[in-house]
C-alpha positions as CSV (number, residue, x, y, z in Angstrom):
1,M,20.2,3.2,-0.5
2,E,18.2,0.5,1.3
3,Q,15.2,-0.8,-0.5
4,Q,11.9,0.6,0.9
5,N,8.3,-0.4,0.1
6,I,7.2,2.7,-2.0
7,V,4.0,3.3,-4.0
8,I,3.6,6.3,-6.1
9,Y,0.1,7.2,-7.4
10,T,0.4,9.2,-10.5
11,I,-1.2,10.5,-13.8
12,P,0.6,10.8,-17.1
13,T,0.4,14.6,-17.3
14,C,1.7,15.4,-13.8
15,S,5.2,17.0,-13.8
16,D,5.7,16.5,-10.1
17,C,4.9,12.7,-10.7
18,H,7.6,12.6,-13.4
19,D,10.2,14.3,-11.0
20,A,9.4,11.8,-8.3
21,K,9.8,8.8,-10.6
22,R,13.0,10.2,-12.0
23,F,14.4,10.8,-8.4
24,F,13.7,7.3,-7.4
25,Q,15.1,5.8,-10.6
26,E,18.3,7.9,-10.5
27,S,18.6,6.9,-6.8
28,G,18.4,3.2,-7.7
29,V,15.2,2.9,-5.5
30,T,12.4,0.5,-6.7
31,Y,8.8,1.6,-6.3
32,L,5.4,0.5,-7.5
33,E,3.7,3.0,-9.8
34,K,-0.1,3.2,-9.8
35,D,-1.3,5.3,-12.6
36,C,-4.7,6.6,-11.7
37,T,-5.9,6.7,-15.2
38,T,-5.5,3.0,-15.8
39,D,-7.4,1.6,-12.8
40,A,-10.5,3.1,-11.3
41,N,-9.5,1.7,-7.9
42,Y,-6.3,3.9,-7.6
43,P,-8.1,7.3,-7.3
44,Q,-10.2,5.8,-4.5
45,E,-7.1,4.5,-2.8
46,V,-5.6,8.0,-2.9
47,F,-8.7,9.4,-1.4
48,D,-8.8,6.8,1.3
49,L,-5.2,7.6,2.2
50,T,-5.4,11.4,2.0
51,G,-9.0,12.5,2.0
52,K,-8.1,14.2,-1.3
53,Q,-7.5,13.2,-5.0
54,V,-4.1,14.6,-5.4
55,V,-1.1,13.2,-7.3
56,P,1.6,12.3,-6.7
57,T,0.7,10.7,-3.5
58,I,3.7,8.8,-2.2
59,V,3.5,6.0,0.3
60,L,6.8,5.4,1.9
61,E,7.0,3.0,4.8
62,D,4.2,4.0,7.0
63,Q,4.0,7.7,5.9
64,V,1.9,9.2,3.1
65,F,3.2,12.3,1.3
66,I,1.0,14.5,-0.9
67,G,3.3,15.9,-3.6
68,F,7.0,15.2,-4.2
69,S,8.8,18.5,-4.4
70,N,7.3,19.9,-1.3
71,N,8.2,16.7,0.6
72,Y,11.6,16.1,-1.0
73,E,13.7,16.7,2.1
74,K,11.5,14.4,4.3
75,I,11.6,11.7,1.6
76,V,15.4,11.9,1.3
77,S,15.8,11.7,5.0
78,I,13.7,8.5,5.3
79,L,15.6,6.8,2.4
80,K,18.9,7.5,4.0
81,N,17.8,5.8,7.3
């Protein structure tokens, strides 16, 4: 798969976050993880992007996805293009 600019906002206890990271790792896709528990700016970035404070928030190209499993098909489609 072609490399994309991907940012994943996470917290350590989020199972959907773990699923997203595992998917990208197994697909050989690099991403930047921003753990919202380690930097006070990250939750604000999520809120600025989504109007909510929900993880995982995934930024892929120019699209923002709230959650991984419910956006799986869209994310795979973008990565294949």
